[in-house]
N, CA, C and O atoms as CSV, one atom per row, in Angstrom:
chain,resi,resn,atom,element,x,y,z
A,1,MET,N,N,-110.829,156.905,21.787
A,1,MET,CA,C,-109.554,156.100,21.611
A,1,MET,C,C,-109.413,155.019,22.713
A,1,MET,O,O,-109.729,155.317,23.864
A,2,ALA,N,N,-108.956,153.788,22.420
A,2,ALA,CA,C,-108.802,152.783,23.173
A,2,ALA,C,C,-107.382,153.086,23.885
A,2,ALA,O,O,-106.520,153.790,23.358
A,3,ALA,N,N,-107.244,152.462,25.162
A,3,ALA,CA,C,-106.053,152.804,25.838
A,3,ALA,C,C,-104.934,152.078,25.215
A,3,ALA,O,O,-105.068,150.913,24.843
A,4,GLY,N,N,-103.835,152.732,25.091
A,4,GLY,CA,C,-102.637,152.212,24.465
A,4,GLY,C,C,-102.729,152.066,22.970
A,4,GLY,O,O,-101.898,151.460,22.293
A,5,GLY,N,N,-103.924,152.733,22.456
A,5,GLY,CA,C,-104.033,152.701,20.863
A,5,GLY,C,C,-103.133,153.913,20.327
A,5,GLY,O,O,-102.411,154.566,21.081
A,6,SER,N,N,-103.225,154.105,19.208
A,6,SER,CA,C,-102.465,155.041,18.370
A,6,SER,C,C,-103.193,156.304,18.536
A,6,SER,O,O,-104.422,156.286,18.593
A,7,ASN,N,N,-102.546,157.374,18.616
A,7,ASN,CA,C,-103.081,158.775,18.771
A,7,ASN,C,C,-102.505,159.609,17.722
A,7,ASN,O,O,-101.318,159.893,17.883
A,8,PRO,N,N,-103.081,160.056,16.698
A,8,PRO,CA,C,-102.418,160.978,15.798
A,8,PRO,C,C,-101.815,162.280,16.325
A,8,PRO,O,O,-100.896,162.853,15.740
A,9,THR,N,N,-102.304,162.669,17.320
A,9,THR,CA,C,-101.736,164.092,17.836
A,9,THR,C,C,-100.638,163.784,18.876
A,9,THR,O,O,-100.081,164.731,19.431
A,10,GLN,N,N,-100.308,162.560,19.161
A,10,GLN,CA,C,-98.994,162.351,19.988
A,10,GLN,C,C,-97.785,162.458,19.114
A,10,GLN,O,O,-97.743,162.252,17.901
A,11,GLU,N,N,-96.636,162.870,20.044
A,11,GLU,CA,C,-95.508,162.996,19.410
A,11,GLU,C,C,-94.773,161.512,18.945
A,11,GLU,O,O,-94.780,160.515,19.667
A,12,PRO,N,N,-94.217,161.572,17.753
A,12,PRO,CA,C,-93.650,160.201,17.386
A,12,PRO,C,C,-92.726,159.669,18.224
A,12,PRO,O,O,-91.913,160.328,18.871
A,13,GLY,N,N,-92.835,158.480,18.224
A,13,GLY,CA,C,-91.946,157.698,19.437
A,13,GLY,C,C,-92.363,157.605,20.775
A,13,GLY,O,O,-91.684,157.033,21.627
A,14,LYS,N,N,-93.665,158.246,21.052
A,14,LYS,CA,C,-94.177,158.244,22.457
A,14,LYS,C,C,-95.452,157.362,22.441
A,14,LYS,O,O,-96.214,157.542,21.492
A,15,THR,N,N,-95.733,156.573,23.228
A,15,THR,CA,C,-96.826,155.668,23.479
A,15,THR,C,C,-97.850,156.130,24.742
A,15,THR,O,O,-97.451,156.515,25.842
A,16,ALA,N,N,-99.034,156.023,24.394
A,16,ALA,CA,C,-99.904,156.011,25.552
A,16,ALA,C,C,-99.866,155.163,26.660
A,16,ALA,O,O,-99.390,154.040,26.494
A,17,PHE,N,N,-100.249,155.470,27.684
A,17,PHE,CA,C,-100.496,154.565,28.899
A,17,PHE,C,C,-101.291,153.329,28.569
A,17,PHE,O,O,-102.156,153.370,27.693
A,18,LYS,N,N,-101.037,152.283,29.212
A,18,LYS,CA,C,-102.069,151.141,28.952
A,18,LYS,C,C,-103.015,151.457,30.075
A,18,LYS,O,O,-102.765,152.294,30.943
A,19,ALA,N,N,-104.012,150.812,30.019
A,19,ALA,CA,C,-105.296,150.796,30.932
A,19,ALA,C,C,-104.806,150.630,32.327
A,19,ALA,O,O,-105.059,151.374,33.274
A,20,GLU,N,N,-103.995,149.445,32.331
A,20,GLU,CA,C,-103.402,148.954,33.686
A,20,GLU,C,C,-102.368,149.907,34.206
A,20,GLU,O,O,-102.346,150.043,35.429
A,21,GLU,N,N,-101.506,150.590,33.491
A,21,GLU,CA,C,-100.701,151.466,34.017
A,21,GLU,C,C,-101.553,152.751,34.538
A,21,GLU,O,O,-101.254,153.235,35.630
A,22,LEU,N,N,-102.582,153.292,33.792
A,22,LEU,CA,C,-103.313,154.423,34.310
A,22,LEU,C,C,-103.823,154.021,35.448
A,22,LEU,O,O,-103.843,154.912,36.296
A,23,GLU,N,N,-104.306,152.858,35.830
A,23,GLU,CA,C,-105.213,152.427,36.847
A,23,GLU,C,C,-104.285,152.488,38.259
A,23,GLU,O,O,-104.685,152.766,39.389
A,24,GLN,N,N,-102.862,152.125,37.809
A,24,GLN,CA,C,-101.943,151.982,38.849
A,24,GLN,C,C,-101.529,153.254,39.414
A,24,GLN,O,O,-101.302,153.439,40.610
A,25,LEU,N,N,-101.440,154.159,38.449
A,25,LEU,CA,C,-101.050,155.515,38.468
A,25,LEU,C,C,-102.154,156.458,39.376
A,25,LEU,O,O,-101.715,157.299,40.160
A,26,VAL,N,N,-103.524,156.259,39.214
A,26,VAL,CA,C,-104.328,156.973,39.857
A,26,VAL,C,C,-105.036,156.297,41.084
A,26,VAL,O,O,-105.721,156.965,41.859
A,27,ALA,N,N,-104.837,154.888,41.238
A,27,ALA,CA,C,-105.682,154.356,42.226
A,27,ALA,C,C,-105.532,154.829,43.532
A,27,ALA,O,O,-106.498,154.827,44.295
A,28,PRO,N,N,-104.271,155.295,43.928
A,28,PRO,CA,C,-104.307,155.777,45.343
A,28,PRO,C,C,-104.780,157.230,45.575
A,28,PRO,O,O,-104.694,157.851,46.635
A,29,ILE,N,N,-105.236,157.617,44.537
A,29,ILE,CA,C,-105.959,159.128,44.512
A,29,ILE,C,C,-107.384,158.758,45.203
A,29,ILE,O,O,-107.875,159.574,45.983
A,30,ALA,N,N,-108.075,157.490,44.914
A,30,ALA,CA,C,-109.286,156.964,45.359
A,30,ALA,C,C,-109.431,156.792,46.918
A,30,ALA,O,O,-110.522,156.704,47.481
A,31,LEU,N,N,-108.320,156.757,47.496
A,31,LEU,CA,C,-108.510,156.587,48.886
A,31,LEU,C,C,-108.703,157.984,49.662
A,31,LEU,O,O,-109.060,157.970,50.840
A,32,TYR,N,N,-108.486,159.073,49.049
A,32,TYR,CA,C,-108.712,160.412,49.636
A,32,TYR,C,C,-110.420,160.911,49.474
A,32,TYR,O,O,-111.123,160.418,48.592
A,33,PRO,N,N,-110.764,161.581,50.107
A,33,PRO,CA,C,-112.073,162.222,49.946
A,33,PRO,C,C,-111.991,163.153,48.757
A,33,PRO,O,O,-110.981,163.798,48.473
A,34,ASP,N,N,-113.192,163.177,48.042
A,34,ASP,CA,C,-113.155,163.981,46.894
A,34,ASP,C,C,-113.026,165.427,47.107
A,34,ASP,O,O,-112.611,166.076,46.146
A,35,SER,N,N,-113.306,166.044,48.185
A,35,SER,CA,C,-113.043,167.306,48.693
A,35,SER,C,C,-111.680,167.500,48.639
A,35,SER,O,O,-111.269,168.394,47.898
A,36,LEU,N,N,-110.867,166.817,49.300
A,36,LEU,CA,C,-109.304,166.959,49.346
A,36,LEU,C,C,-108.779,166.783,48.080
A,36,LEU,O,O,-107.763,167.426,47.816
A,37,VAL,N,N,-109.244,166.055,47.242
A,37,VAL,CA,C,-108.682,165.810,45.692
A,37,VAL,C,C,-109.026,167.140,45.084
A,37,VAL,O,O,-108.201,167.757,44.409
A,38,ALA,N,N,-110.205,167.573,45.312
A,38,ALA,CA,C,-110.577,168.757,44.523
A,38,ALA,C,C,-109.736,170.031,44.854
A,38,ALA,O,O,-109.469,170.846,43.971
A,39,GLN,N,N,-109.334,170.181,46.117
A,39,GLN,CA,C,-108.624,171.207,46.608
A,39,GLN,C,C,-107.083,171.120,46.018
A,39,GLN,O,O,-106.483,172.104,45.586
A,40,ALA,N,N,-106.480,169.633,46.076
A,40,ALA,CA,C,-105.343,169.558,45.750
A,40,ALA,C,C,-105.096,169.719,44.092
A,40,ALA,O,O,-103.990,170.009,43.637
A,41,LEU,N,N,-106.150,169.517,43.350
A,41,LEU,CA,C,-106.086,169.769,41.858
A,41,LEU,C,C,-106.050,171.265,41.693
A,41,LEU,O,O,-105.186,171.805,41.002
A,42,MET,N,N,-107.118,172.025,42.414
A,42,MET,CA,C,-107.038,173.463,42.318
A,42,MET,C,C,-105.769,174.054,42.615
A,42,MET,O,O,-105.313,174.931,41.882
A,43,ALA,N,N,-105.100,173.606,43.733
A,43,ALA,CA,C,-104.046,174.136,44.069
A,43,ALA,C,C,-102.963,173.759,43.050
A,43,ALA,O,O,-102.176,174.629,42.678
A,44,SER,N,N,-102.892,172.638,42.630
A,44,SER,CA,C,-101.706,172.257,41.519
A,44,SER,C,C,-101.818,173.311,40.370
A,44,SER,O,O,-100.824,173.537,39.679
A,45,THR,N,N,-102.946,173.934,40.156
A,45,THR,CA,C,-103.242,174.754,39.084
A,45,THR,C,C,-102.510,176.156,39.279
A,45,THR,O,O,-101.938,176.739,38.358
A,46,TYR,N,N,-102.582,176.564,40.410
A,46,TYR,CA,C,-101.976,177.969,40.808
A,46,TYR,C,C,-100.936,177.728,41.892
A,46,TYR,O,O,-101.178,178.124,43.032
A,47,PRO,N,N,-99.777,177.095,41.609
A,47,PRO,CA,C,-98.675,176.863,42.574
A,47,PRO,C,C,-98.139,178.096,43.196
A,47,PRO,O,O,-97.926,178.081,44.408
A,48,LEU,N,N,-97.888,179.206,42.475
A,48,LEU,CA,C,-97.622,180.363,42.965
A,48,LEU,C,C,-98.402,180.901,44.215
A,48,LEU,O,O,-97.896,181.224,45.289
A,49,ASP,N,N,-99.688,180.937,43.885
A,49,ASP,CA,C,-100.675,181.258,45.114
A,49,ASP,C,C,-100.411,180.457,46.382
A,49,ASP,O,O,-100.504,180.976,47.494
A,50,ILE,N,N,-100.120,179.342,46.217
A,50,ILE,CA,C,-100.025,178.393,47.261
A,50,ILE,C,C,-98.696,178.933,48.140
A,50,ILE,O,O,-98.728,178.996,49.369
A,51,VAL,N,N,-97.621,179.280,47.408
A,51,VAL,CA,C,-96.484,179.792,47.910
A,51,VAL,C,C,-96.697,181.078,48.778
A,51,VAL,O,O,-96.273,181.248,49.921
A,52,HIS,N,N,-97.542,182.082,47.914
A,52,HIS,CA,C,-97.876,183.221,48.661
A,52,HIS,C,C,-98.650,183.055,49.823
A,52,HIS,O,O,-98.432,183.741,50.821
A,53,ALA,N,N,-99.497,182.241,49.783
A,53,ALA,CA,C,-100.610,182.028,51.063
A,53,ALA,C,C,-99.612,181.414,52.148
A,53,ALA,O,O,-99.752,181.795,53.310
A,54,ALA,N,N,-98.609,180.482,51.842
A,54,ALA,CA,C,-97.873,179.904,52.878
A,54,ALA,C,C,-96.928,180.926,53.512
A,54,ALA,O,O,-96.699,180.909,54.721
A,55,ARG,N,N,-96.387,181.807,52.684
A,55,ARG,CA,C,-95.606,182.879,53.189
A,55,ARG,C,C,-96.429,183.949,54.160
A,55,ARG,O,O,-96.004,184.377,55.233
A,56,PHE,N,N,-97.637,184.270,53.578
A,56,PHE,CA,C,-98.495,185.130,54.504
A,56,PHE,C,C,-98.895,184.298,55.699
A,56,PHE,O,O,-98.954,184.909,56.766
A,57,ALA,N,N,-99.169,183.057,55.706
A,57,ALA,CA,C,-99.643,182.510,56.944
A,57,ALA,C,C,-98.432,182.519,57.881
A,57,ALA,O,O,-98.631,182.707,59.081
A,58,LYS,N,N,-97.168,182.326,57.408
A,58,LYS,CA,C,-96.160,182.328,58.177
A,58,LYS,C,C,-95.748,183.666,58.807
A,58,LYS,O,O,-95.301,183.734,59.952
A,59,GLU,N,N,-95.904,184.624,58.081
A,59,GLU,CA,C,-95.732,185.951,58.651
A,59,GLU,C,C,-96.688,186.628,59.526
A,59,GLU,O,O,-96.442,187.631,60.195
A,60,ASN,N,N,-98.020,185.870,59.454
A,60,ASN,CA,C,-98.984,186.429,60.266
A,60,ASN,C,C,-99.579,185.258,61.010
A,60,ASN,O,O,-100.793,185.117,61.159
A,61,ALA,N,N,-98.682,184.441,61.460
A,61,ALA,CA,C,-99.116,183.327,62.390
A,61,ALA,C,C,-99.677,183.467,63.725
A,61,ALA,O,O,-100.334,182.577,64.265
A,62,LYS,N,N,-99.391,184.683,64.294
A,62,LYS,CA,C,-99.970,185.262,65.426
A,62,LYS,C,C,-101.217,185.811,65.460
A,62,LYS,O,O,-101.810,186.020,66.518
A,63,LEU,N,N,-101.690,186.078,64.305
A,63,LEU,CA,C,-103.061,186.877,64.056
A,63,LEU,C,C,-104.159,185.834,64.143
A,63,LEU,O,O,-104.093,184.717,63.631
A,64,LYS,N,N,-105.192,186.322,64.856
A,64,LYS,CA,C,-106.554,185.501,64.820
A,64,LYS,C,C,-107.721,186.247,64.498
A,64,LYS,O,O,-107.745,187.474,64.598
A,65,ASN,N,N,-108.759,185.519,64.089
A,65,ASN,CA,C,-110.098,186.152,63.809
A,65,ASN,C,C,-110.068,187.387,63.111
A,65,ASN,O,O,-109.727,187.392,61.928
A,66,HIS,N,N,-110.430,188.592,63.782
A,66,HIS,CA,C,-110.692,189.850,63.054
A,66,HIS,C,C,-109.443,190.488,62.689
A,66,HIS,O,O,-109.371,191.170,61.667
A,67,GLN,N,N,-108.374,190.294,63.525
A,67,GLN,CA,C,-106.966,190.849,63.039
A,67,GLN,C,C,-106.609,190.025,61.726
A,67,GLN,O,O,-105.996,190.630,60.846
A,68,LEU,N,N,-106.920,188.791,61.539
A,68,LEU,CA,C,-106.325,188.025,60.243
A,68,LEU,C,C,-107.091,188.303,59.296
A,68,LEU,O,O,-106.661,188.204,58.146
A,69,SER,N,N,-108.633,188.787,59.583
A,69,SER,CA,C,-109.393,189.255,58.427
A,69,SER,C,C,-108.904,190.385,57.848
A,69,SER,O,O,-108.895,190.505,56.623
A,70,GLU,N,N,-108.472,191.276,58.623
A,70,GLU,CA,C,-108.180,192.697,58.339
A,70,GLU,C,C,-106.775,192.714,57.660
A,70,GLU,O,O,-106.509,193.570,56.816
A,71,ALA,N,N,-105.931,191.812,58.018
A,71,ALA,CA,C,-104.498,191.500,57.424
A,71,ALA,C,C,-104.776,191.082,55.809
A,71,ALA,O,O,-104.152,191.468,54.821
A,72,LEU,N,N,-105.871,190.205,55.879
A,72,LEU,CA,C,-106.112,189.661,54.422
A,72,LEU,C,C,-106.657,190.585,53.609
A,72,LEU,O,O,-106.444,190.535,52.397
A,73,LYS,N,N,-107.406,191.518,54.149
A,73,LYS,CA,C,-107.987,192.628,53.385
A,73,LYS,C,C,-106.981,193.698,52.757
A,73,LYS,O,O,-107.152,194.410,51.768
A,74,GLN,N,N,-105.941,193.612,53.570
A,74,GLN,CA,C,-105.004,194.645,53.120
A,74,GLN,C,C,-103.809,193.966,52.180
A,74,GLN,O,O,-103.015,194.628,51.512
A,75,HIS,N,N,-103.837,192.576,52.258
A,75,HIS,CA,C,-102.984,191.992,51.473
A,75,HIS,C,C,-103.406,192.110,50.025
A,75,HIS,O,O,-104.566,192.024,49.624
A,76,PRO,N,N,-102.143,192.354,49.161
A,76,PRO,CA,C,-102.353,192.622,47.575
A,76,PRO,C,C,-102.921,191.707,46.886
A,76,PRO,O,O,-103.650,191.978,45.931
A,77,ARG,N,N,-102.651,190.431,47.298
A,77,ARG,CA,C,-103.471,189.476,46.591
A,77,ARG,C,C,-104.674,188.956,47.182
A,77,ARG,O,O,-105.251,187.984,46.697
A,78,GLY,N,N,-105.132,189.640,48.345
A,78,GLY,CA,C,-106.462,189.287,49.064
A,78,GLY,C,C,-107.484,189.826,48.267
A,78,GLY,O,O,-108.662,189.695,48.601
């Protein structure tokens, strides 16, 4: 399908983005390293896991190395 063309699966009254609009939307992403973009995309798939991880990190901020590893093993989501 060409950008901006008709898509039979689209809802009536909604139009697809034009190529220029898509480029403007995604161009800033190209400024970041691929590995960071990959992590951000994975994180966006599981937003609740990010919340749980942030809470765990905050609650266990003083733990380091072996102690942190052990706390992660005991964590229900770990």
